[in-house]
N, C-alpha and C positions, 0 to 999 in steps of 0.2 A: 784737754780732758783732765778733770780733777781726780787725783789718786786718793784712795782711802789709805790712811796710815797702816803700816803692817803691824804696828805695836803701839799701844798707849799705856803709859804708867801714870798714876794719878794719886794725889794726896789732897785732902781738904781739911779745914779746921775753922772753928768759930772763935771770935775774939782773940786774934793772934797778933803778934808783933811782926814788924818787917824782918827782924833778925830771924824769927822762926820760919818765915817764908823763904828766906835765903838758904837756911839750913836744909829745909825739906827739898828745895830745888837741887841743892848739891847732892843730897842723898839719892834722889831719883837718877841723876846723871851717873853716880857711882854704881848704882844697882844695875842699870841697863847694860853696863860694860862687863858684867861678870858672866863667866860660864860660856865663852864663845868668842867669836870675832867682835872686837870692840866697835861700838857704835860711834859715829863721828859727830862731834859737836862743831859745826862749821858755821856758826852764826856770823853774819856779815853786817848786822845792824841790830839796834833795839827799836822796836815798833810799839809805841804806846797809843792808846785810844781812850778818849773821854767819851763815855757812852751813857747818856741819860736813859732811864728805863724804857721809854718808848722807841729807842733806837737799838735795843739789844739784839733783836732777831736779825736785823739787817747787818749789824756789825759781825755777828757770828757767821752769817752766810758768806760775807766777803772774806773772812779769815779762813774758812774751810777751803777756798780755792787758791789760797796764797801760800800755804806753809811749805809745800814741796818745792816751790820755785824760789822762795826767799827764806832759807834757813835763818832763823832769827829768834830772839827773845821777844815775845809779844806780851805786853802788860795791859790788860783791859781794866780800866777804872770805871766802876759802876756806882755813881753817887746814888744814895738811898735816901730815906726819910730824914730830912735835916733836923727834925725834932725827936728822932729815935735815939736808941742807945748809942753810946760813943764807943764804936768798935770797928774792927776790920774782920770780915769773914773772907777766907781765901780758898781758892782751888788752884793747885799747881799741877800741870800735866806735861809729860814729855811725849811728843808725837814723832815716831820714827818711821821713815819711808825707805823702801828698798832701793838699792843702787843696782841697775842692771848688770848681770854677770859678775856680781861681787857678793861676798857674804856679809859685808858691812852694811849698815843702814845709816842714813843721815837723819839727824834729829833736830826738831824745833821745840822750843820751850814756850809754854803758854801759862801766864800767871793771870788769873781772874780775881780781882779784888772788889768786894762790895764794901763801900765806905759809908758807914752809918754815922748819923749825928754830925758832930763837929769834925770828924775825920775827913769829911768831904770838903772842908774849908781850907785845908792845907795839904793838898795832894802832892805838891812838889817834894815835900820832905819825905813822902812815902815812895814816890817814883824814883827819885835820884839814886838811892842806894841800890835799886834793882836794875838800873841801866848798866850794860856791859861796858867797862872802861875802854877808852880808846877806839870805840866804834861809833859811827853816826847814830844819832837818836832822832826818830821821827815821831810826831804827834798827830794822830788823826782825830780831828774834832768833829763829832757828829752834831748836826744842827748848826744854827747860827751862834757864834761865840757871844758871850755877854761883854761886849766891847768895854774895856777899861775896868771891868769888875772882876774880882777874884772868883774862881781860881785861875782865870785865863792868863793874866800877865805872869803869874808865878810859874805856871807850867811852860810858858814860852821861854822862861829863863833857864830851863834845864834841858832843852832839846835844840837840835840843829835845823829842823825843818818842820813846818806846819802844813798839814794836808787837810783841806776842806772840800766840800762839795757845795758850791753856792746854789745849786738847784734846791737845797734844803732850806734856803733862806726866804722868808716871806716878803721882805720889803726891799725889792730891787727896783732901780739901781741904787737907791739911797745907801744901802748897806755897804756898797763898794767904797764909798767915801771913808767909812770907818775902817774897812779892811786895808785900804791904802796906807793908813797910819801905822801899820805894823811892818811894812815892807823893809824899813831900815832896822828892825829889831830881829827879824828871823826870815830865812828863805821860805817861800810859800809855794804850794801847789794847789791847784783847783781842779777837781775831777770834772766839773762842768766844762772847763776850758779844754781838757783832754778830749771830751766827747765831740768837740767841734773840729777836731784836727782834719778829718776827711773833707769837711765842707770848706775849711780854709784852704786846703790844697786845691780843691776844685775851683774856688773863686780866684785863686792865684793864676790858674790856667787860663782865665779870661782876659788876662793882661794882653795888650794895653787898653782894650775896650772898657774895662771896668774903672779906669782911672777917672772918668768923668761922672761916675754914678752919683745920683742925687737922692735916691730913696731906695731903701731895702725893706721888703716885707718878709718876715721870718715866721715860719710855722715850726715852733719848737718850744722848749721850756723858756720862761723869761730869762733865766740865767744864760742859756746858750744864745738867745737872741741879742741880749745886751752886750755880751762879750764879742760876738761876731761883728756887731755894729761898731763897738769900741775899737776893735782891731782894724777895721777898714778906715775909720776916722784917723787913727794914729798912724797907720802905715802910709796912707795917702796924704796925711797932713791936711785933712778936710773935715774939721769938726762940724760943719754944717750938714753933713749927710743925715737924712731923716730916717727914722726907724718906726715901723709899725709891726705889731705882733699878733699872730693867732696862736694862743697857747695850745700846746700839745705835750704829751708825755715824753716824746723824743723828737729829735730833729727830723722833720718830715720834708722840708723844702725851703727854698729862699727865692724870691723874685727880685730881680735887679732892674729898677726902673720899669716895673711891670712885666718883665720877661723872666720866665722860670729858668733858673740855672740848672744845668744838667745834674742828674743825681750821681753822687760819687760812687765808685765801685766798692765792693766789699760789704761786710756786715758790721754793725755796731759792736764794739768789744763788750765783754761781760764785766760786771762790777769788779770782780777780783782781778781781771786783767788790767783794768784801769789803775787800781791801787798798786798792783805789782809794778807797772810802768813808772808810777810816781816814786816808788822806793828806789828806783835807779837814778833819780835826779838828786844832785847835791848842791848846786849853786842857784843863784837868783836867775829868774827868767825875765829879762827886761822887756821882751815883747808882750808877755802876759801882763806885766805891771802897767805898760802903756795902754793895753787894751782896757784894763780896769779903769784907768783914769779917763780914757776916751769914752767910756760908757756913761760917764756922769753928765747930768744936764749942764 
């Protein structure tokens, strides 16, 4: 269940500097601790997100279910009109949640930056000073990254982990070839891969009969279908396994050589749950990387 924050403090400004944003954030933290039991700043990470305008609603919905589980500093970068004024508009807020049976509250910091004009061309210089020193930094990229084009490479240079959802990519599996090129540059997570976990466990339970599979038909998003097929090919060391897909909004089923696999128990996780789980991962995932490579023609 998503909890509403017990208290929200907020500041906003137009055409501001990064130094002003930092100062206002510090003032909000100082103000919330006055006149009673101090609120706890227990950030365990910095969580940045690159959010083109058409992804704004989804990004904010995922954030709403995340804050009380991962106290963090979240920095939302919203690129605006590239030909507009050269400025940063900011909103800084402190979201405090109650701690059961205590007077203290735990607080998360949210920094929303609208990057106008050329400010969107160099976001790493804006993001880096706002990351909390000595804590891991994650970057959630909404939509398909512009492979090899700025600002994607520069943002990878200031974070520890990249989180994507390849369900949002239109050209699969070809885009996985470009994605594999960044595996040596930054640790990666893919929410589309996380959504297949129940089905991968179910398919594993079919061992050893599944070892000789020749064809899988998947009713799911193309990302889920290609990743499951790539996972089977890589784990079984059988690149010749064929894949056919019936596109669906979610993973609805998989046939193994014409036989339906049993439906896995449980319910699909919510988007905020999936993102929360990825924020608990810090190293590379060699099984996922092999699945990506196994998905390629």
